[in-house]
Every structure is written in C-alpha cells, then in structure tokens.
KOLFITOR-520759 format. One line per 8 residues: number of its first residue (from 1); their letters; for each residue x, y, z of C-alpha. Coordinates in steps of 0.05 Angstrom, whole numbers, plus 5000, padded with zeros to 4 digits. Layout:
NUM) a) X:Y:Z  ...
This chain:
1) mrkeeeeq) 4470:6333:4413  4483:6289:4353  4541:6333:4332  4574:6329:4400  4567:6253:4400  4600:6250:4332  4657:6293:4357  4667:6246:4417
9) eedkdkdl) 4668:6186:4371  4720:6220:4327  4763:6238:4387  4760:6166:4412  4779:6139:4343  4836:6188:4340  4862:6167:4409  4858:6094:4390
17) qeledmts) 4896:6106:4326  4949:6144:4365  4957:6087:4414  4964:6036:4357  5016:6079:4322  5055:6089:4386  5057:6015:4402  5071:5994:4331
25) ninitppn) 5133:6037:4329  5164:5995:4384  5210:5944:4352  5233:5884:4392  5298:5857:4366  5328:5802:4408  5404:5802:4412  5442:5755:4367
33) ysqpepvt) 5468:5708:4421  5488:5636:4412  5482:5607:4482  5523:5545:4498  5486:5480:4510  5456:5479:4580  5484:5433:4632  5436:5374:4639
41) eeefpksy) 5468:5347:4703  5428:5357:4765  5452:5410:4814  5485:5365:4865  5513:5390:4931  5587:5403:4937  5599:5339:4976  5576:5298:4916
49) kqnstqed) 5628:5329:4870  5688:5342:4915  5723:5307:4972  5743:5338:5038  5814:5333:5064  5794:5275:5109  5761:5239:5051  5823:5247:5008
57) qllhmaen) 5865:5219:5064  5817:5160:5069  5824:5147:4994  5900:5145:5001  5894:5096:5058  5845:5053:5018  5893:5053:4958  5951:5033:5003
65) frcqyvhl) 5907:4977:5032  5888:4954:4963  5961:4950:4940  5981:4909:5000  5921:4863:4990  5937:4851:4917  6010:4838:4934  5994:4788:4989
73) hperkpll) 5934:4755:4954  5944:4759:4879  5897:4701:4867  5837:4736:4897  5790:4783:4860  5794:4858:4871  5756:4892:4928  5702:4945:4923
81) lcplnecg) 5734:5003:4959  5728:5070:4923  5677:5066:4866  5652:5127:4829  5587:5161:4849  5535:5192:4803  5579:5255:4794  5641:5215:4775
89) akkfvstt) 5676:5228:4842  5712:5173:4880  5679:5157:4946  5696:5105:4998  5639:5054:5005  5631:5065:5080  5618:5140:5070  5561:5123:5022
97) vrptllpy) 5522:5091:5080  5479:5141:5117  5441:5115:5179  5370:5140:5173  5306:5128:5213  5244:5148:5174  5183:5171:5214  5140:5111:5194
105) pemysweg) 5123:5054:5242  5140:4999:5192  5211:5025:5187  5226:5007:5260  5234:4932:5243  5281:4898:5193  5221:4865:5159  5190:4933:5143
113) caslvcdy) 5255:4963:5118  5270:4903:5074  5199:4901:5047  5202:4975:5029  5269:4970:4993  5250:4909:4951  5183:4940:4932  5208:5011:4920
121) lcldpldp) 5266:4996:4872  5276:4959:4807  5338:4917:4794  5393:4933:4744  5433:4868:4738  5509:4873:4737  5539:4871:4668  5582:4829:4665
129) pynlprql) 5555:4789:4725  5624:4768:4749  5653:4838:4758  5643:4890:4812  5605:4953:4792  5645:5014:4773  5594:5060:4806  5561:5060:4874
137) lsptwvlq) 5505:5111:4873  5481:5150:4933  5417:5127:4967  5384:5193:4950  5398:5184:4876  5374:5111:4879  5309:5133:4913  5298:5187:4861
145) nrrgtsfd) 5308:5141:4801  5280:5078:4835  5332:5034:4801  5399:5005:4821  5444:4945:4827  5445:4897:4886  5500:4941:4917  5454:5002:4913
153) fstllcsf) 5397:4961:4944  5442:4938:5001  5470:5007:5015  5400:5036:5021  5375:4978:5064  5436:4981:5109  5425:5055:5119  5353:5042:5143
161) llgagyna) 5373:4984:5188  5429:5023:5221  5380:5080:5233  5332:5030:5265  5386:5006:5314  5408:4941:5280  5481:4920:5275  5478:4915:5199
169) ycvsgyav) 5533:4909:5146  5536:4908:5071  5565:4843:5044  5602:4836:4978  5606:4764:4955  5578:4711:4909  5510:4679:4903  5470:4633:4858
177) kdmclldq) 5442:4656:4792  5369:4660:4814  5386:4706:4872  5431:4751:4830  5380:4760:4775  5320:4764:4821  5289:4702:4790  5238:4675:4840
185) srqecplk) 5202:4629:4790  5231:4568:4826  5213:4591:4896  5147:4582:4933  5107:4646:4943  5113:4667:5016  5041:4690:5016  5018:4622:4990
193) vrqetekv) 5060:4585:5042  5032:4628:5098  4962:4616:5072  4972:4540:5073  5001:4544:5143  4941:4583:5168  4894:4531:5139  4932:4474:5174
201) eekkkqtk) 4930:4512:5240  4856:4525:5232  4843:4451:5220  4882:4435:5284  4840:4484:5323  4776:4453:5296  4798:4383:5317  4764:4365:5382
209) kysvkpvr) 4806:4343:5440  4753:4297:5467  4712:4254:5420  4668:4192:5423  4707:4127:5424  4699:4084:5361  4661:4019:5362  4702:3961:5390
217) dlrsgfqk) 4735:3919:5336  4714:3846:5346  4759:3816:5293  4814:3767:5311  4884:3789:5323  4911:3745:5267  4863:3777:5216  4883:3847:5238
225) qqeaqrqa) 4956:3828:5234  4948:3801:5163  4909:3863:5141  4960:3909:5173  5016:3872:5136  4980:3877:5070  4965:3951:5083  5038:3963:5101
233) eldaimek) 5059:3931:5035  5010:3974:4997  5033:4037:5034  5106:4020:5018  5089:4011:4944  5050:4077:4943  5105:4113:4981  5158:4087:4933
241) kkeeeerl) 5115:4107:4874  5104:4176:4904  5178:4185:4917  5194:4165:4845  5142:4215:4819  5171:4270:4863  5241:4253:4840  5220:4256:4766
249) kaererpp) 5183:4320:4780  5243:4352:4814  5287:4328:4757  5242:4362:4706  5240:4425:4747  5314:4427:4762  5347:4488:4729  5402:4478:4677
257) pdpllgqr) 5473:4481:4703  5502:4551:4711  5570:4560:4676  5584:4620:4722  5568:4584:4787  5609:4614:4843  5630:4674:4801  5567:4716:4800
265) vhcwvlil) 5577:4778:4843  5522:4796:4891  5512:4843:4950  5467:4831:5010  5461:4852:5083  5487:4818:5145  5453:4830:5213  5494:4809:5273
273) sgsrdvpe) 5463:4787:5338  5463:4829:5401  5427:4894:5384  5351:4898:5379  5346:4830:5414  5370:4793:5351  5384:4721:5376  5431:4699:5320
281) nffvdplt) 5465:4725:5257  5426:4722:5192  5428:4749:5121  5376:4793:5087  5371:4793:5011  5352:4865:4993  5323:4844:4925  5269:4801:4956
289) gksyptgd) 5266:4825:5028  5273:4753:5054  5318:4730:5111  5365:4670:5107  5410:4635:5157  5484:4648:5148  5494:4577:5124  5443:4579:5068
297) paflgies) 5471:4546:5004  5447:4604:4961  5506:4646:4987  5571:4619:4958  5624:4664:4988  5642:4731:5018  5698:4779:4998  5686:4838:5045
305) vwnhqnyw) 5636:4872:5091  5628:4944:5112  5583:4993:5148  5587:5068:5162  5646:5058:5211  5695:5010:5179  5713:4959:5125  5731:4886:5136
313) vnmqschs) 5761:4835:5087  5744:4761:5095  5806:4718:5105  5768:4652:5114  5760:4597:5063  5694:4596:5024  5701:4528:4991  5638:4505:5027
321) gcvemtfd) 5602:4572:5021  5586:4609:5085  5568:4548:5127  5633:4545:5168  5645:4620:5168  5653:4659:5233  5626:4730:5236  5667:4755:5296
329) lsdarrwe) 5694:4818:5263  5742:4830:5321  5780:4766:5303  5840:4794:5264  5859:4725:5238  5793:4716:5202  5776:4789:5185  5827:4841:5161
337) vllpgdta) 5804:4910:5180  5820:4974:5141  5819:5025:5197  5853:5001:5261  5810:5048:5302  5750:5003:5301  5712:5005:5366  5713:4931:5381
345) lamtvmkm) 5786:4925:5363  5804:4987:5403  5770:4958:5464  5807:4892:5456  5874:4926:5448  5860:4971:5508  5842:4912:5551  5906:4875:5531
353) qqesedpd) 5948:4937:5546  5916:4946:5614  5932:4874:5631  6004:4878:5609  6024:4947:5631  6066:4958:5694  6032:5002:5745  6099:5034:5761
361) eeeedepk) 6109:5057:5689  6090:5127:5672  6028:5136:5629  6042:5153:5557  5998:5193:5511  5956:5147:5468  5964:5158:5394  5904:5185:5358
369) vfempqtw) 5871:5138:5308  5840:5158:5242  5764:5162:5245  5716:5149:5188  5694:5215:5155  5622:5237:5157  5578:5213:5101  5574:5255:5038
377) vkpiiisq) 5502:5234:5024  5444:5283:5034  5391:5264:5085  5347:5207:5060  5274:5228:5056  5214:5190:5030  5148:5227:5027  5082:5200:5052
385) ndmetrcp) 5056:5196:4980  5117:5155:4959  5107:5109:5018  5036:5096:4996  5054:5088:4923  5112:5043:4944  5123:5005:4878  5146:5041:4815
393) ggkkvimy) 5083:5065:4781  5043:5038:4839  5044:4966:4812  5092:4907:4816  5086:4836:4789  5128:4779:4818  5129:4710:4787  5138:4652:4835
401) kraklekf) 5135:4576:4827  5065:4564:4801  5042:4631:4827  5037:4703:4807  5036:4759:4859  5012:4828:4840  5019:4888:4886  4981:4953:4877
409) apylmpng) 4984:5020:4913  4923:5042:4952  4870:5077:4909  4907:5056:4846  4855:5004:4826  4782:5027:4820  4759:4967:4861  4809:4982:4918
417) mitclttf) 4851:4919:4906  4921:4921:4936  4944:4849:4927  4926:4793:4879  4954:4722:4884  4941:4675:4826  4961:4601:4832  4973:4555:4773
425) tdlectqa) 4982:4481:4761  5041:4486:4713  5109:4519:4717  5094:4562:4656  5036:4594:4695  4985:4585:4640  4931:4544:4675  4904:4583:4734
433) tavrqwfq) 4869:4545:4790  4853:4599:4842  4854:4674:4850  4859:4709:4918  4851:4784:4923  4860:4832:4982  4825:4900:4985  4830:4964:5025
441) nrqdhlqe) 4787:5026:5035  4724:4994:5008  4657:5026:5024  4626:4956:5029  4681:4934:5078  4704:4879:5031  4772:4855:5055  4788:4791:5017
449) reldlvsn) 4761:4750:4959  4779:4678:4940  4758:4648:4874  4768:4574:4861  4770:4569:4785  4763:4493:4787  4699:4489:4828  4677:4561:4812
457) vtlerfrp) 4667:4575:4886  4676:4647:4910  4691:4665:4983  4687:4738:5006  4709:4763:5074  4688:4830:5103  4713:4875:5158  4667:4891:5217
465) grshalks) 4620:4949:5206  4578:4932:5146  4503:4921:5146  4475:4855:5173  4543:4845:5207  4564:4800:5148  4632:4768:5160  4641:4721:5101
473) hryftmdl) 4601:4698:5041  4615:4633:5003  4575:4621:4940  4575:4592:4869  4532:4646:4836  4491:4705:4860  4427:4672:4836  4373:4653:4886
481) eterqmef) 4365:4584:4916  4436:4563:4901  4485:4535:4951  4516:4590:4994  4545:4599:5064  4546:4663:5104  4582:4678:5169  4565:4737:5213
489) ysharpdg) 4595:4775:5271  4547:4746:5322  4563:4796:5377  4541:4853:5330  4472:4822:5316  4413:4824:5363  4393:4753:5344  4464:4725:5355
497) laerqdft) 4466:4693:5285  4536:4665:5271  4527:4624:5208  4475:4611:5155  4478:4556:5102  4427:4563:5047  4413:4508:4996  4359:4495:4944
505) semierye) 4312:4458:4992  4340:4471:5061  4372:4525:5105  4415:4516:5167  4428:4571:5218  4475:4571:5279  4471:4620:5336  4515:4641:5394
513) erpdflyy) 4500:4668:5464  4426:4676:5457  4383:4687:5519  4335:4631:5498  4395:4583:5490  4379:4569:5416  4442:4549:5378  4417:4511:5317
521) rhvlfhkr) 4359:4515:5267  4350:4470:5207  4293:4485:5157  4271:4438:5102  4230:4466:5044  4184:4433:4993  4214:4425:4924  4189:4475:4873
529) egdppkgl) 4149:4448:4815  4179:4494:4764  4249:4525:4755  4276:4565:4814  4277:4641:4805  4342:4667:4776  4332:4741:4786  4326:4777:4852
537) edhdhrhv) 4266:4815:4829  4220:4754:4820  4235:4718:4886  4181:4688:4930  4183:4650:4996  4191:4575:4996  4141:4531:5031  4166:4503:5097
545) kkiverfn) 4165:4428:5105  4202:4417:5171  4238:4460:5223  4288:4431:5273  4313:4474:5331  4364:4455:5383  4378:4489:5450  4435:4490:5500
553) rdqskpan) 4424:4469:5572  4388:4519:5617  4412:4504:5687  4353:4542:5718  4305:4487:5695  4302:4413:5710  4330:4370:5654  4262:4337:5640
561) edvaerif) 4231:4406:5629  4288:4437:5590  4278:4427:5515  4340:4403:5478  4308:4394:5409  4244:4420:5379  4218:4393:5312  4160:4425:5275
569) lvsenriq) 4134:4376:5222  4093:4428:5185  4072:4383:5127  4051:4327:5175  4018:4374:5225  4059:4346:5282  4107:4374:5335  4162:4334:5371
577) ltyhredd) 4199:4355:5434  4263:4322:5462  4287:4344:5530  4358:4346:5558  4385:4282:5589  4396:4282:5663  4467:4269:5688  4449:4200:5716
585) rivaawrs) 4408:4177:5656  4428:4149:5589  4365:4168:5551  4324:4232:5548  4249:4244:5555  4208:4264:5495  4137:4285:5474  4102:4282:5407
593) fvkpnnlg) 4039:4322:5390  3990:4316:5333  3958:4383:5319  3882:4382:5315  3849:4414:5255  3832:4488:5262  3872:4495:5326  3853:4561:5359
601) dqqnqqsf) 3784:4566:5326  3734:4559:5383  3676:4540:5337  3706:4492:5285  3765:4465:5326  3775:4390:5328  3773:4363:5399  3839:4348:5432
609) thdmvsty) 3845:4275:5455  3896:4232:5490  3914:4199:5424  3943:4265:5399  4000:4265:5448  4054:4213:5461  4101:4219:5521  4161:4182:5545
617) qvdpfekp) 4184:4194:5617  4251:4169:5641  4229:4165:5713  4172:4114:5719  4151:4142:5786  4141:4212:5759  4068:4234:5755  4043:4243:5683
625) skhltmye) 4023:4312:5661  3950:4332:5661  3909:4334:5598  3898:4409:5604  3973:4421:5613  3987:4383:5549  3935:4423:5512  3963:4489:5536
633) llvslsne) 4033:4466:5517  4007:4447:5448  3975:4516:5439  4040:4551:5459  4080:4506:5412  4032:4522:5355  4043:4596:5368  4118:4584:5369
641) eetvthrv) 4112:4548:5302  4080:4610:5271  4134:4654:5301  4190:4609:5277  4159:4605:5208  4157:4681:5205  4230:4684:5226  4248:4635:5171
649) meseaevw) 4214:4682:5121  4254:4739:5151  4318:4700:5141  4300:4688:5068  4285:4762:5059  4351:4780:5092  4388:4734:5043  4353:4769:4984
657) eiltmrlq) 4370:4837:5013  4443:4819:5022  4448:4792:4951  4414:4854:4923  4461:4899:4962  4523:4861:4940  4503:4867:4867  4493:4942:4874
665) eenniell) 4559:4949:4911  4598:4911:4858  4565:4951:4802  4581:5018:4836  4644:5008:4876  4661:5066:4923  4725:5076:4962  4729:5108:5031
673) isiyntar) 4772:5171:5034  4790:5204:5099  4770:5276:5109  4842:5290:5126  4865:5263:5059  4859:5329:5021  4895:5301:4960  4840:5250:4945
681) ndkarlhr) 4778:5277:4981  4743:5314:4924  4687:5340:4968  4736:5371:5018  4779:5398:4962  4720:5429:4924  4694:5459:4989  4762:5488:5005
689) ealermai) 4770:5516:4935  4700:5547:4939  4718:5581:5004  4783:5608:4975  4747:5632:4913  4694:5668:4954  4749:5700:4996  4784:5725:4933
697) eerlrqee) 4720:5752:4903  4703:5788:4969  4773:5818:4970  4767:5842:4898  4699:5873:4912  4729:5909:4972  4787:5934:4931  4740:5960:4877
705) keldylip) 4701:5998:4930  4765:6029:4957  4792:6046:4887  4749:6100:4853  4782:6126:4789  4738:6190:4787  4757:6216:4857  4821:6253:4835
713) flnqldsp) 4782:6291:4782  4720:6304:4825  4765:6334:4878  4786:6388:4828  4714:6413:4822  4684:6465:4868  4620:6427:4879  4627:6354:4857
721) eiltrela) 4557:6338:4881  4526:6381:4826  4545:6358:4756  4524:6386:4689  4534:6357:4619  4595:6402:4607  4627:6380:4672  4612:6307:4658
729) lqlrndcm) 4644:6312:4589  4704:6347:4620  4711:6292:4673  4707:6238:4619  4759:6271:4574  4807:6284:4632  4801:6213:4657  4811:6183:4587
737) aafkqqii) 4871:6229:4575  4903:6207:4641  4889:6134:4625  4920:6142:4556  4982:6174:4586  4988:6118:4636  4988:6066:4580  5041:6105:4542
745) dkttliqa) 5085:6112:4604  5080:6039:4620  5098:6020:4548  5157:6068:4548  5183:6040:4614  5181:5968:4588  5216:5990:4524  5271:6025:4564
753) rferetqq) 5283:5964:4607  5286:5920:4546  5338:5964:4513  5379:5968:4577  5381:5892:4585  5399:5883:4512  5456:5933:4517  5484:5899:4580
761) leekqqwy) 5482:5832:4545  5519:5858:4484  5572:5890:4528  5581:5825:4566  5588:5787:4500  5642:5835:4475  5679:5826:4541  5674:5750:4534
769) qknqlsmt) 5702:5752:4463  5763:5791:4487  5779:5750:4549  5755:5682:4526  5824:5650:4524  5848:5675:4592  5784:5662:4632  5782:5612:4689
777) gqeeeeyl) 5729:5559:4698  5693:5599:4752  5691:5662:4709  5663:5623:4651  5609:5594:4696  5592:5664:4721  5588:5688:4649  5541:5632:4629
785) afcsstmf) 5497:5645:4690  5494:5719:4674  5475:5705:4601  5422:5657:4621  5388:5704:4671  5393:5763:4623  5362:5724:4565  5306:5703:4611
793) rihtlklr) 5292:5776:4629  5295:5798:4556  5246:5744:4536  5199:5765:4592  5202:5838:4572  5189:5819:4500  5126:5781:4520  5103:5840:4563
801) lnrqkeea) 5112:5889:4505  5074:5846:4457  5018:5837:4507  5017:5912:4521  5012:5926:4446  4953:5879:4438  4915:5899:4501  4924:5975:4498
809) plkylamd) 4865:5989:4450  4821:5939:4487  4837:5972:4554  4822:6040:4525  4754:6018:4499  4738:5982:4564  4754:6045:4604  4710:6087:4559
817) qklrqdpr) 4653:6037:4567  4662:6037:4642  4657:6112:4645  4594:6113:4603  4563:6062:4650  4584:6098:4713  4519:6119:4749  4547:6189:4761
825) lakfl) 4562:6202:4687  4514:6156:4650  4456:6206:4648  4500:6259:4615  4539:6216:4564
C-alpha cells in the first residue's frame, strides 16, 4: 500500500513539473509598436463637427448680413452671429437654442427654470469684459461641465423657457458691473426680504380690528396743540437726522465708479407678454434667476436678440438704457430682422398684400422663404440625481448685503440642512447677528431653526407628525426651569393644547376647541430655595402656589351659572369663581370659598360655615343658594383642584420628556429615506443584494449537481456501481490525465491567438509604413482604430496567458484533492 501511494505521489509531481515546463516555454513578446497619442477630444456627434447644406447657406446669409450692418453702422460694435462651438465649428446662434421641456414639475414655470440654471452652473466672466465671446458652447456641454459665460447661461435658460411655452429670447447687450460679475454683495437677500415681509403680514393679522376705546383725553385743546407742535418739531429734527444718517450710510456703501460703465457685455433673457398668461414684458437674469422690469437701470443697452426661429438687431437708441425701448419685434423700423420669413412679419406682409391686391388679378405663386435649420444640439437631459444635487458639488454659497446664503443638496449634510441664511451687521460680513436654517428629511420632523446670536434665543419649527404634536419650540437653553415657549398642533392633541409658556416660577397654557370650553390656564409656583436643576435626570415637580383657568361661554347654561374664570389659591387654601357677564349687565357674579381643614375627612373635618363662602349676585331678586348646595360645590371644586394639580404635573413631565427627546434626537440625527430610494436606502439595498447573492449561490449549487466530472469515465465501466481499488485508481488517473490535457489545450489555444494577433498587427504596420504618405485622413483613422483594438486584444491575451501559467499547478492540485475527497473514491484512495 505504501509503495503504491509513493508511486502516485511521484506521478503527481511529474505531472506538475510537466505542466510548469510547458507553461514556462511560452514566451510573450509584445510587438514593438509606437502608438500615436490618443485623441482626448470627446466623441461628439457629427452635427457638432460639421454643418449641413442648409447651415452653410445660413452662415453665408449671416456673413452677408454682417457686412451690410458694418457698412451701414460702422460706429456700432460687432454682432454675435456665428461663434465657434466646443468642436471649433461655426454655428449660428439661433441653432444653438434647443427648446426642451424636462419632466420635472418645477420646470413648468419660468421661476423654476431660472432657479435651476443659476444654481446648476458656475460663471466664467468674459475676458475682456467689453468683447463678445469667441465661443458659444452647446447646452449639453455646459450642463456636463457646469460652467459657462452669461451667453451660455442664457442659451440654456432660453431653451428651457421655450420648451415650457414662454415667448423667450436671448438678449445681447450691456449691463452694470455687479450684474456682469455676479456680485450680489450690494443687494438684499431675497430670502431675507421675504422673511421680513412675512413678519409684517403676520403682525397685521394679529392686530385686532375691534379694540377697546382709549380713555377720553380731558386736556385743553390749546395744550394739545402746543404739545403736537413741539412733537412735530422733534419729529422733523429726528427725521432730518435720520435722513442724514441714511445719506452718509449710502455714501459709504456706494461702489466706486466703474471705468467700463456702459461697455461691459452681458447676456440675459427677454420674456414677451402673451403666451403663458404673461401680462407684460420683463427680463430674467440667468446668473441670479431674478426678474426685472424692462426699464430697470441695471440694463444699459441692447444690441440684438434671438431665439430658435430668427435673429433681430436693435435699431433704437440706448442713451437712456432700456427705459424707452419698444419690444415689438415686428416693427421693422426699430428691429432689423435677419431672416425675412419670420412668422409675425410674414403675417403682416400677407395681410398688406391681401388688402392691396386686385381680385381680378391672377394669383401668383408665392416665393418660398428660407427657414431656420434644425438645431445641431443633442437632446438636453438632466438626471434625477443631478436635479437633487443641483449645485456643483451639492453646495453653493452666495454673499448678499449683510447676509450669506448657503444652499445644500438633500442628504449632503448629516443633519439634513438644505439652506442656511446668516445675517450680519456690517458689510464685510464679520459680525453675525442671526442664523436661520432649513431642513428636510429629518426623522424628528425638524423643518426650520432660527438662532438669534444677540439674545441667544433659539426657535425651532416642526412639521406635523412628531410626538406630542409639537409645532414650534422657542428657548434660551435646554436646561430645566428656563424661559421657553412651545406651540402645538392643537387638532392633533386630545387635550387641544395650542401653546405652552414655561418660566422659572410660572407656566401658561392656551387651548383650542375643548369640550369643556377651557382656553387658558396660568400656574404660579413657589420659588425654590436652592438652585434650580440643570440636568434632566435630577428634575422634580415644583410646588403649586396658584392656578387660574378661564373658559369660553357655554350657551347651554345661564350666564350666572357658566364659569368664566376659576382661581385655585392653593397656598391660601381658597377658591374663587367668576361667572360670565349677562348681555344686559356690566358686571359679573362671583363666589369665593375658604376650604375647611381636612376637607373630605368625615371624622376630623372642620365644619363648613357661612363665613367660608362669599357670593355676589348681579340680580338682587335672585334667591341665594342653599348652604348644602354651596358645600357640594366646594367639594366638587376641591376635587377639581386635585385633578388640575395632577394635570399641571403631567404638563411638567411632558416638558421634561420633550426636552429629553430633543437632546437624544440632536445627538443621534437620523434622516428619513424612502423605500423607493434604492440609492440611499441601505436596508433595502442590503436586502436586495442578499437576495441576489442567495439566488447566485442556489444557481451555482444547481450547476454543480448537474455537472459531474466522473460520469464520462464511469460510463465506460461495465458495472459502475461496483468499484474496486484498481478501478478507483484507474478512474482517478484517467480523470487527471483528461484534466491535464484540457489545461494544455487551453494554453495552446491562447498562445495561438496571441501569435495570430501579433502577426496581423505587424503586417498592418508594414502596410502603414509603405502607404503612409499617400493615405487619406479616413484611412489613417481606420488604421489607428485597428491598432488600438488589436493592442487591446494582445494585452488581454497576455494577461490570460500569465494567469493560466500561474493557476495551472494550483488547478491540478485542487482537482486531485477534489477526487480524493469524492465520496465514491475516498475509501479507495
């Protein structure tokens, strides 16, 4: 037995040595080929590199138009007609505009289109700023690189607006320095302005229409006249002083004079009225996304406008900017058109011809007009991921006048912040006064946070859906027994709580739409002897001193029985009731109780006497209540006092719970991810990957079952069910020999393919050396493509041969080990 095993080991070592010798004899010699430098330019479509016959004809017409324009108006600056694109080909500006409607709801309005363009791209200022750009890149290239000049911005925005149904045009003209360089440091932040407007409107809503008239002024008219005169003089002095301060402030903040005023070239978008219910013409600056009236002083002049259909040159004077300019493009005296086949002009000419033609004259064939060629730009596409990322890198910072606005893409910041507005007191933006942040996709439903850095007050606003129906939280610190104010979604709470104000020694709660008509509760606490607790873990309830509750009118009860105010003087052991006032009365009824000691204890209770209750009845003819009725009312009020005190303790506990939860949420911030967002939902992605991995493993197990490497050799035996040691050794040797031959055949096949590819490359190189001088450009491109693909295949075959050489012995040993472990042969080997 030992001798046979030694012989098997010698045979295996011999086979391994043979395999190593066979693979080591294979020499991989790559061909000596000096490949030319690869072309780095992106593979653009043919329309980006070449012009069609119609485009060439349009270029000739544009050149003829330019020559006539220069001859008639030599004092004016050149027009932007046929700039170069990214491939160096001349393209007419109108063919660069491609009307596109993206499948996103925000792209259906001009505000959404302008906001996307200004956020998506970064500005490359014109250099020099008084010359037109030599290149006008396609919108697809601009979207890919996320950079461009104002002309690239306008082309992209005009394409979106035309796709959305607006009558939009690109405008080439002149603007002020701040607009051309995208300098908004002297402009008010739109978000800040909108915020201030909302506060003013909220104050107006809170102002009551009907209020109590003030006390009558009993002073003499002469005194009031003298005081009014003195007050007017003081107001005039203060107003004059204020105007002087504002003038000095504006003088300090005034920018230095621009030596290139009126010469800085800029491009923006014009939207004409009519389509999409636009009431009047207006401009849109693509760099900021803001709209301006056509007479805004920031726009100093216009040279030309164009869209995807035609090109117009402005023939009006721009000495006063665009204030007196008329935008009726069908007016040939004010706007010179390039293609006479414009739709508006064609309709005007047709109308004039119909009015002047003689009905007896024979109809003549109308001459065909030249139409604008189709755009050469590829379809404009923005993916959903790019729409969410929006800004380059997912972040954008804009500096305004005393404000800094930061925009973030969703899920970019760990705390879910998407916008941050910081306001300052100085123009250099060094002394911050307030910070306002907006959030999205927060697990705690946090929507907005305001931090006043002067008073250190924080205000947080929440979306509906969080615990306790918390709507807003205003606080100084998160410590206990500090001033704070909480608002709640009252309709989502069973107790109807709308607001809670918590102070060191008092707490105020307001309710809405309660069945018991309670709308106000004011609790006073005794002052603590020591320091208040700072941590949430060592809190305890405060001792109640006084509770005041107020109720709305219950029309089902008489006014003198409907409680309007209920006061529990816990420290004084007294209870006061004030009833609602009747419509024909000017005062209200009230009752005051003094609680006897040990009320409710039948054995030690102090007796209830008439001195313990005081009553005021508005109607003197009304019968006084009985002594027993007063006692029963006192007992019920005492029970109510215990209930209300317990509810006050519950309110304190709720405050502690909210604060504890907020601290935990801020320490472990979690963002909500939709189950349909497979890119960010890790749980869904891991589950999907686990299912795919299980499916692959199951398929591999099934394939292993179907593939049995011993079946071809067992079929050669007469009775494969009965095996002996000799038959097992024969099966093992036959299987290993077949496996060895398979490895050799595979290696030989790879070697043959490698040699064939090398030979073809060498023959192609020799052909290139002979015909190099007489080859055309297309043949040279085909040669380079052939060499590149052949070298790729040679490199692949080289890697496969090296891997085959390294893995052949390991595969042979693995196969031998697999045969020895096979349950059918293991007991014999």
